[in-house]
FISEFI-910995 format. One record per residue (C-alpha): residue in one letter; x, y, z. Coordinates in steps of 0.02 Angstrom, whole numbers, padded with zeros to 5 digits, always signed. Each point is the difference from the previous one (the first is absolute). Layout:
<recs>
aXYZ ...
</recs>
This chain:
<recs>
x+01249+00842+01098 x-00192-00023-00049 x-00063-00174-00028 x-00089-00063-00150 x-00178-00069-00011 x-00015-00185-00078 x-00135+00011-00109 x+00012+00035-00185 x-00116+00165+00001 x+00110+00071+00135 x+00183-00033-00065 x-00024+00177-00039 x-00001+00052+00187 x+00167+00066+00016 x-00032+00109-00159 x-00179+00061+00099 x+00007+00182+00033 x-00023+00042+00178 x-00099+00152+00020 x-00014+00066+00162 x-00084+00186+00000 x+00090+00094-00128 x+00149-00092+00010 x+00049-00141-00134 x+00137-00119+00048 x+00063-00128-00125 x+00102-00150+00084 x+00178-00011-00083 x-00030-00178-00025 x-00140+00039-00112 x-00031-00129-00138 x-00128-00001-00148 x-00021-00168-00035 x-00159-00074-00070 x+00037-00183+00024 x+00023-00085+00172 x+00166+00016+00108 x+00086-00166+00029 x-00088-00105+00115 x-00165+00141+00004 x-00107-00164+00025 x+00054-00063+00146 x+00074-00162-00021 x+00188+00030+00006 x+00159+00002-00090 x+00007-00166-00140 x+00154-00104+00001 x+00125-00051-00130 x-00104-00151-00093 x+00129-00151-00021 x+00049-00036-00174 x-00054-00174+00006 x-00158-00020+00061 x-00177-00099+00011 x-00137+00127+00049 x-00166-00062-00035 x-00150+00116-00072 x-00134+00034+00101 x-00159+00073-00034 x-00007+00137+00124 x-00162+00080-00035 x-00086-00193-00002 x-00130+00005+00154 x+00053-00122+00122 x-00133-00047+00117 x+00098-00105+00124 x+00056+00097+00145 x+00141-00105+00022 x+00061+00039-00163 x-00075+00166-00017 x+00094+00178+00027 x-00159+00113-00009 x-00077-00103-00126 x+00166-00037-00118 x+00125-00140+00007 x+00111+00014+00172 x+00195+00018-00030 x+00008-00048+00160 x-00091-00149+00004 x+00098-00054-00172 x+00161+00040+00086 x-00024-00091+00163 x-00086-00153-00101 x+00140-00016-00138 x+00141+00123+00050 x-00018+00070-00177 x+00094+00179+00006 x-00033+00055-00145 x-00167+00046-00104 x-00056+00068-00168 x-00167+00097+00051 x-00132+00029-00139 x-00060+00110-00066 x+00019+00218-00002 x-00099+00033-00141 x-00082+00174-00066 x-00157+00039+00097 x-00155-00082-00105 x-00095+00194+00047 x+00151+00114+00020 x+00087+00115-00108 x+00178+00102+00016 x-00002+00115+00178 x+00137+00117+00013 x+00135-00073-00131 x-00028-00164+00084 x-00131-00163-00087 x-00124-00032+00117 x+00063-00200+00053 x-00058-00122+00103 x+00006-00185+00056 x-00103-00098-00129 x-00056+00158-00063 x-00111+00021+00136 x-00021+00187+00083 x-00048-00098+00160 x+00183-00061-00006 x+00071+00175-00028 x+00129+00105+00107 x-00168+00133-00012 x-00117-00117+00067 x-00097+00053+00139 x-00044-00173+00059 x+00191-00091+00000 x-00049-00161+00099 x+00057-00118-00141 x+00163+00112-00079 x+00032+00008+00184 x+00003-00173-00001 x+00128+00007-00154 x+00109+00110+00088 x-00007-00099+00179 x+00065-00142-00111 x+00146+00070-00091 x+00063+00088+00172 x-00022-00169+00073 x+00095-00092-00140 x+00140+00138-00002 x+00018+00003+00209 x+00063-00194-00040 x+00144+00042-00134 x-00098-00026-00135 x-00101+00116-00140 x-00129+00009-00129 x+00008+00037-00180 x-00146+00098-00058 x-00078-00050-00178 x-00093+00147-00098 x-00100-00042-00150 x-00077-00187-00023 x-00138-00062-00137 x-00120+00137+00011 x+00093+00152-00072 x+00065+00070+00185 x+00168+00053-00059 x+00028+00198+00024 x+00060+00021-00194 x-00165-00085-00055 x-00074+00165+00082 x+00109+00122-00056 x+00157+00019-00104 x+00063+00183+00078 x+00158-00050+00054 x-00008+00111+00142 x-00153-00052+00082 x+00058-00191-00027 x+00176+00047+00104 x-00103+00081+00144 x-00120-00135+00007 x+00142-00144+00020 x+00095+00121+00122 x-00170+00017+00099 x-00019-00191+00021 x+00198-00030+00015 x+00031+00136+00132 x-00164-00006+00081 x+00027-00206+00045 x+00200+00019+00007 x+00023-00118-00141 x+00154-00086-00043 x-00060-00104-00162 x-00152+00014-00118 x-00085-00108-00118 x-00107+00026-00162 x-00123-00080-00045 x-00016+00001-00189 x-00149-00086-00070 x-00120+00006-00139 x-00001+00163-00097 x+00124+00070+00131 x+00135-00087-00119 x+00105+00066-00129 x+00137+00107-00047 x-00076+00166-00034 x-00124+00010+00148 x+00123-00054+00136 x+00150+00159-00076 x-00071+00132+00100 x-00012-00106+00170 x+00171-00050-00037 x+00083+00167-00015 x-00103+00035+00151 x+00060-00144+00103 x+00177+00036-00051 x-00012+00166+00085 x-00077-00085+00151 x+00153-00131+00002 x+00119+00143+00008 x-00098+00083+00149 x-00036-00159+00101 x+00120-00119-00066 x-00163-00129+00006 x+00017-00153-00077 x-00128-00021-00164 x-00075-00181-00017 x-00106-00038-00159 x-00114-00132+00008 x-00059-00070-00175 x-00105-00125-00082 x+00099-00136-00084 x-00015-00143-00113 x+00111-00165+00001 x+00100+00088-00134 x+00038+00161+00116 x-00070+00164-00021 x-00140+00033-00136 x+00055+00153-00119 x-00111+00118+00109 x+00085-00062+00161 x+00184+00011-00093 x-00058+00178-00038 x-00045+00040+00171 x+00189-00056+00056 x+00081+00089-00151 x-00098+00178+00078 x+00074+00005+00159 x+00182-00068-00038 x+00029+00147-00174 x-00064+00128+00138 x+00118-00040+00132 x-00101-00102+00124 x+00108-00097+00114 x-00128-00168-00021 x+00062-00105+00158 x-00116-00168-00078 x-00133-00042-00136 x-00117-00096+00108 x-00101-00116-00115 x-00170-00065+00029 x+00028-00189-00043 x-00185-00047+00007 x-00154-00015-00111 x+00090-00061-00156 x-00115-00051-00165 x+00015-00179-00022 x+00079+00049-00180 x+00139+00063+00111 x+00043-00169+00053 x+00123-00120-00058 x-00059-00188-00031 x+00038-00084+00166 x+00034+00164+00097 x-00057+00020+00152 x-00072+00202+00066 x+00152-00010+00106 x+00109-00065-00150 x-00062+00147-00085 x+00038+00120+00128 x+00186-00049+00025 x-00005+00043-00211 x-00062+00162+00059 x+00136+00036+00113 x+00114-00048-00120 x-00051+00102-00153 x-00025+00152+00102 x+00179+00002+00066 x+00046-00011-00189 x-00119+00144-00055 x+00066+00111+00151 x+00181-00028-00060 x-00027+00039-00169 x-00099+00160+00052 x+00134+00063+00116 x+00153-00040-00136 x-00124+00102-00134 x+00010+00142+00112 x+00196-00002+00015 x-00018-00082+00171 x+00083-00153+00033 x-00051-00148+00106 x+00071-00170+00030 x-00136-00142-00005 x-00005-00020+00193 x-00028+00186+00012 x-00164-00021-00144 x-00064-00135+00137 x+00028+00099+00145 x-00114+00146-00068 x-00146-00147-00028 x-00140-00042+00125 x-00139-00087-00012 x-00165-00031+00061 x-00113-00136-00016 x-00195-00030+00046 x-00019-00133+00115 x-00142-00120+00009 x-00150+00035-00111 x-00015+00164-00092 x-00119-00069-00108 x-00107-00147-00080 x+00104+00064-00164 x+00179-00040+00091 x+00078-00152+00070 x+00015+00002+00183 x+00175+00055+00051 x+00056-00135+00138 x+00147+00024+00131 x+00086-00126-00127 x-00002+00134-00139 x+00062+00130+00131 x+00132-00131+00057 x+00057+00003-00181 x-00013+00181-00043 x+00104+00035+00177 x+00134-00113-00034 x+00007+00100-00161 x+00021+00150+00100 x+00141-00070+00109 x+00107-00063-00146 x-00005+00159-00089 x+00013+00117+00146 x-00141+00107-00055 x-00078+00145+00081 x-00140-00048+00072 x-00124-00120+00013 x-00193+00020+00054 x-00176-00044-00042 x-00190+00056-00001 x-00026+00005+00130 x+00012-00024+00177 x-00182+00015+00051 x-00032-00164-00099 x+00147-00075+00082 x-00072+00043+00164 x-00179-00057-00036 x-00044+00172+00015 x-00072+00039-00172 x-00165-00098-00015 x+00010-00190-00051 x+00133-00086-00104 x+00017-00158-00057 x+00164+00013-00060 x+00059+00035+00181 x+00005-00151+00105 x+00119+00065+00156 x+00037+00146+00096 x+00139+00113-00066 x+00051-00172-00112 x+00073+00110-00145 x+00093+00124+00118 x+00086-00148+00082 x+00047-00045-00160 x+00084+00186-00049 x+00075+00037+00162 x+00152-00106-00051 x+00041+00114-00124 x+00089+00109+00118 x+00076-00127+00090 x-00073-00121+00137 x+00022+00123+00139 x-00044+00152-00093 x-00175-00013+00076 x-00023-00065+00166 x-00149-00003+00097 x+00000+00117+00141 x-00025-00103+00189 x-00178+00035+00059 x-00015+00148+00103 x+00150+00078-00053 x-00084+00169-00043 x-00021+00006+00183 x-00199-00045+00023 x-00065-00039+00156 x-00093-00148+00046 x-00137+00018+00147 x-00094-00168+00053 x+00059-00108-00149 x-00050+00149-00133 x+00125+00083-00104 x-00031+00182+00028 x+00064+00088-00163 x+00054+00202-00017 x-00114+00109-00039 x-00005+00065-00177 x-00077+00166-00054 x-00051-00078-00168 x-00105-00155+00051 x-00174-00007+00062 x-00047-00083+00163 x-00160-00062+00064 x-00086+00009+00162 x+00109-00094+00120 x+00164-00019-00094 x+00146+00017+00103 x+00182+00110-00037 x+00163+00032+00056 x+00026+00196-00001 x+00138+00091+00100 x+00046-00145+00131 x-00213-00024+00052 x-00120-00121-00082 x-00161+00094-00055 x-00176-00092-00056 x-00102+00066-00120 x-00177+00086+00064 x-00074-00004-00189 x+00052-00017-00153 x+00144+00126-00056 x+00133+00044-00117 x+00151+00137+00017 x-00064+00056+00169 x+00150-00007+00124 x-00013-00108+00164 x+00009+00126+00147 x-00053+00149-00114 x-00176+00070+00010 x-00071+00036-00181 x-00067+00158-00059 x-00174-00042+00083 x+00069-00024+00171 x-00036-00194-00020 x+00146-00126+00034 x-00007-00158-00103 x+00136-00105+00091 x-00020-00051+00173 x+00163-00020+00109 x+00007-00171+00065 x+00173-00020+00075 x+00192+00036-00018 x+00108-00123-00098 x+00096-00070+00129 x+00169-00074-00077 x-00038+00065-00167 x+00122+00060-00114 x-00083+00160-00028 x+00048+00149+00110 x-00135+00053+00120 x-00076+00170-00041 x+00127+00149+00086 x-00060+00078+00134 x-00061+00179-00029 x+00024+00152+00096 x-00130+00073+00097 x-00078+00162-00079 x+00112+00143+00032 x-00090+00102+00142 x-00018+00172-00116 x-00133+00142-00006 x+00036-00011-00175 x-00159-00008-00101 x+00006-00044-00194 x-00147-00029-00112 x-00026-00013-00195 x-00150+00134-00037 x-00050-00040-00181 x+00058+00020-00178 x-00022+00103-00155 x+00028-00010-00171 x+00092+00128-00079 x-00001+00047-00187 x+00133+00136+00002 x+00120-00110+00045 x-00082-00161-00074 x+00016-00091+00174 x-00073-00044+00163 x+00011+00099+00170 x-00008-00075+00160 x-00043+00107+00139 x+00063-00067+00179 x+00012+00085+00168 x+00137+00002+00155 x-00027+00073+00178 x+00174+00013+00092 x-00065+00099+00140 x+00172-00069+00105 x+00128+00047-00152 x+00051-00186+00004 x+00007-00020-00183 x+00161+00008-00102 x-00067-00017-00184 x-00166-00064-00070 x-00076-00074-00163 x-00118-00111-00096 x+00056-00188-00034 x-00085-00072-00159 x-00014-00197-00039 x-00089-00086-00158 x-00086-00176+00056 x+00084-00010+00165 x-00048-00070+00165 x-00014+00153+00134 x+00133-00071+00094 x+00131+00043-00140 x-00068+00163+00020 x+00158+00068+00106 x+00152+00100-00040 x+00147-00127-00046 x-00126-00116-00060 x+00097-00151-00091 x-00149+00001-00139 x+00054+00084-00147 x-00174+00051-00038 x+00007+00120+00148 x+00080+00177-00027 x-00008+00153+00113 x+00009+00193-00005 x+00059+00124+00108 x-00125+00164+00015 x+00066+00164-00003 x-00073+00171+00046 x-00026+00021-00185 x-00176-00108+00025 x-00048+00096+00160 x-00206+00020-00034 x-00073+00172+00075 x-00148-00108+00071 x-00011-00139+00121 x-00085-00140-00073 x+00036-00130+00130 x-00114-00042+00164 x+00120+00068+00117 x+00004+00168+00067 x+00180+00045-00013 x+00023-00091-00147 x+00100+00050-00161 x-00045-00046-00163 x+00099-00054-00155 x-00025-00049-00180 x+00104-00109-00112 x-00029-00029-00170 x+00061-00151-00104 x-00010+00006-00192 x-00084-00121-00092 x+00075-00151-00111 x-00145+00027-00151 x-00051-00189-00031 x-00165-00085+00063 x+00100-00114+00107 x+00063+00153+00123 x-00157+00079+00012 x-00072-00175+00050 x+00113-00063+00125 x-00016+00007+00185 x+00122+00134+00080 x+00045-00004+00197 x+00039+00184+00072 x+00057+00015+00186 x+00073+00140+00069 x+00153-00002+00130 x+00087+00093+00103 x+00197-00031+00059 x+00011+00081+00196 x+00162+00065+00043 x+00028-00142+00114 x+00026-00115-00159 x-00169-00087+00008 x-00151+00009-00130 x-00182+00003+00030 x-00118-00029-00125 x-00185+00051-00054 x-00118-00133-00062 x+00027-00065-00183 x-00123+00054-00122 x-00046-00076-00165 x-00038+00084-00153 x-00044-00007-00177 x+00014+00130-00139 x-00142-00073-00083 x-00104-00004+00137 x+00043+00187+00046 x-00034+00053-00178 x-00160-00094-00013 x-00069+00076+00157 x+00045+00174-00046 x-00069-00024-00174 x-00159-00071+00051 x-00038+00135+00131 x+00072+00138-00122 x+00126+00065+00146 x+00123+00064-00115 x+00038+00206+00034 x-00038+00008-00217 x-00066-00088-00130 x+00167-00026-00092 x+00056-00092+00166 x-00160-00098-00026 x+00048-00041-00188 x+00185-00064+00061 x-00080-00125+00120 x-00099-00075-00144 x+00136-00002-00147 x+00155-00037+00111 x-00051-00100+00115 x-00184-00100+00019 x-00004-00029-00183 x+00180-00069-00008 x-00034-00139+00124 x-00178-00019-00048 x-00034+00034-00175 x-00185-00021+00004 x-00014+00128+00150 x-00162+00107-00036 x+00055+00196-00031 x-00102+00114+00137 x-00031+00187-00020 x+00085+00104+00111 x-00124+00067+00149 x+00033+00199-00018 x-00118+00024+00142 x+00138-00072+00138 x+00111+00149-00040 x-00138+00153-00013 x-00016+00103+00149 x-00211+00026+00003 x-00073+00156+00053 
</recs>
């Protein structure tokens, strides 16, 4: 069975039509999805979230400059776990991309609304940092709850009321990140019954497909949900959404809402009680029976720690203790606060925060004294070298000259600033940013497996070039094989998306790598290779018609399986459809004007809306006398 590519714009790979010569093959496992496959964004599969949790909010798009707390510029959940033992986090926020629209039936979304923090981004430094954190915390048995929306009109349903597009967009996020619980942060103009009905219907379908748990995060007063908030809840209940809980933003109350002698914490306790009563009534009005204890279980509470602004009192640890005690007493669904960045002093100066993790340490007790325990130092297999702790290399982390990392049982040192470059693997231009220092003797990490010496063979393989076919609407790779001693059993091409060259092998465990076997239908009349006894072949893959695909980096490699069962490989070539189209267009190398226009209308302008149009130069196809 063919493997799936792991990026959203390649989730239709199994629906690709593989064209070899005049023969068309459609794999039996073809799938015409326009949203991501499960786990497509490379962070693994989510865990079942406990029914009663403390999960602080993390402003995951806020830049963190302290390298000890940073995962590629974002707050490191690895650091948070090692310092606090916390296993569950609310990550805010995914939003509609500020400059985006709707592409192939899916809303353009990104973290924080920034196009640079999108799965479509070409510079993936920070988004890789977010994903490294998610992968890490899942590896420890924890998980994340992704929050969509926020204050600045980032909710999907504020972009469109089309139920199909909303369904596709939620599926893209949920499936791509392998989520089991999703939070909708609905504030400001996103509140109200009418504006939420289409979204509720879409989410009902999403729940039927995935079983995802839905949390509604809503503003609150000490008297409970506002009329707009209550209308929002009604929209989801009335349209069949199974609401896991209503997470109230117990913060920023006006002075007029506070009773005489009441503290901010006391007002939040009152908000918990009144919200539980509203939940009970809303369900009853819709013919659904809840007990009082079940209503409290559907309440979550999020406070804003420290100083939110000069307009409101500083939220102290004493206030956190009051709310936490109430949460324990009523056995509510979740406690949280905004935000962990602030509690670990990575959010700028805040005079309301006097110690590291002071609010975290209060709320940790909500799940029991031993629910969150700080892991022992070195439990991740970090290596100590002459008193210096060497941490494992991470793709999303930026390293300065002289930094040391542990990778595959070896210690490496950065020769210059580097990010995303794998130790021991040369870059595209042949440079090696990492210098090998020594084996990590005694490290818990496995040493790099021994490699088998290259097969002694006369088989030669090479990639000769690439074309764009307007009739097949795809890209064609021309490659050559020389098998002078008849050693080859079969051969073909390996394709990979944003992978290391070492991943480009048959049997790769990287799910962004696939391979296709050649047939005689792809055999070409001419030999385009550099070997005199070579035979050239062509293989064409149809486009996925969107800007992300055209601008993605695709690795291609020829392979041959020998009759003795071993494999030999040619060099890895990297191609980008946009670059090929740009070269052909600028040099007027298409065979006719229609092909020239096709490049502009269907590829170049799609990727770059300001791409300059030029006329076709007919002199390139005219025979002169």
